[in-house]
N, C-alpha and C positions, 0 to 999 in steps of 0.2 A: 686546764681547759676541759678535760674529760669529766671532772667533777661538775662543772657548770652545765654541761650537756645532759648529764644524768639527772640533775636537779630540774632542769627545764623539761625534760621528757616526763619526769615524775609529776610535775605540776600540771602539764598538759593532760596526762592521763587522769589525774585526780579531778581536774575541772570538767573534763568530758564525762566522767562517771557521775559527777554531781549534777550536771545538766541533764543527763539521761534519767537519773533517779528523780530529779525534780519534775521533769516532764511527765513521767509516769504517775507520780503521786498526785500532782495537780490535776491531771486528766481524770483520774479515778475519783478524786474527792469532789469535783465540781460537775459531775455528769448530770445534766438535765435534758430530757428529751425535747427536741425542738419540733416545730411544725413540719419540717421536712423529713423527719425520721418516722419509719413505720411504727405504728402503735400496735402492740400485741396484747390481747385481752388476758392471756394467761401464760404460764410457763409449765413445761412438763414437770411432773412430780417424779423425781428420780431419773434414771437413765431410760430413755425410750429409743430403741433401735429402729431405724426406718430405712427402707429401700425405696428408691425412686426409679421408675421405669418409664421410658419414653415410648409410647405406643402411637404417637401422632405422626411420625415421619418428618417432623420439623427439627432441624439440627439445633442442639444446645438447650432445649427446654428442660431436660433432666438436670443439667448443671445450674440453670437459673433457680429451679425449685430447691435443689440441694443447698445453694447459698442462702436462700430465704429460711429454710428449716434450721440450718446450722446457726444462723444468726439469732434464731428464736430459742436456741438451747437444745435442739434435738440432735441425736447422734446418728447421722446418716452414714450407715455402714456400707452402702453400695448404691451406685447409680449408673445408669446406662440405658441401652435400648432394650425394649421388651422383645420377646421371641418373635412376635408378629405385630404388624401395624394394623389398625382397624379404625372404623368410623365411630366406634363406641365412645360415649362421653367419658370424661375423666372421673376416676373413682378412688376413694381412700378405703383400704380394707384393713380391718382389725384382724390380727392373726392370733392373738393370745388372750382375748377377753378383756382388753383395755379400750373399751369404746370411747371413754372420755379423752384418751390420748389421740385416738383416731379422729375424733371430732375437732380437737384442737389443731391437728395437722391440716384437716380440711379447711378450717377457718383461716389459718395463716395463708394457705395457698389459694383460697377463694374457690374451693371445689364444693359443690352442693351435695353430691352423692357419697354417702358413707355407709358401709355395710360390714357385717361380721362374717368373715370366712376363715375360721381357725385352721391352721396348718402347722402341725408340730414338726414337720420336716424342714421348715424354714427357721433360720436363726435370727428372725426379726420380729418386732412387735407390731409394726404397721407397714403395709405396702401401699405405695402411691403409684397408680397407673395413669399417666397423662395422655389424654386423648387429643384429637385435633381441635376440640373446643377450648382448650386451656391456652390462654394468651399471656399468662404471667401472673405473678403474685399481685394482689390488689394494690399495694403501695411499695414502690422501689425507690430507694435513694440513688439518684443518678451519680452525683459527685459532691461529696461533702468536703473536698479538699480546701475550698475557698473559706469554709467556716472554721478551719483549724487555726489555732493561734500560731504566730510566727515561730515560737519556741518549741512547738511540738515536733520532736524529731521522728515520731512514728509516721508522719506523713510521707517521709522519704522511702519508707519500706512497704507502703501499701501496694498491693497487687493491682495493676490496672489491666482490665480486660480489653482485648482488641475490639474495635467497633464491629457491630453485627452488620452483615450485608443486608441491604434493603431489597425487598422483592418488588418487581415491576409488574 
C-alpha cells in the first residue's frame, strides 16, 4: 500500500511539473501583442535606473508609473513621494547624459517635458517627477485575465490591485 501511494504522489508531481513547464513554454513561444496591450516604440539599451517621484499629491500615481516603466523594461530603483508637492507640470530629468533614455521614459509615460539636469550624487540615470497634470500612462491594460488560455497556470499567481477610490 505504501508503494502505491509513493508512485501516485510521484506521478502527480511529475504531471504537475509537466503542466507548469508546458504552460511556460507555450506562453513564451506564442506571444503576439494584441490590440489591448500597450505598444512601446523602443526598449532601453542596457540597464536604465529610474526613480519616480510623486509631486502631485494624488495617491498612487508613482506606483502606476512604476508598473508602466517596469513593464517596458526599465529598472525602477525607487518610487514614492517627492519632498514637496507643487503645481508644476510633470517632467522627466536626465541625470547622467542619457537623453535618449529620458525621452523614451517620457514617451512611455506620456510626459511632454524632458530636460537634462546632471546630478552625480544620485544613483539613478533618470528621474521622473509627476505633477498634478499627469493622469496616467497613455495606454493601460485593465484586465487581460479573460484572454488567458484555460491551461495558463500563471493567471492564478497574478497580483490584483485593489480598486482605486473614485473622487466625487
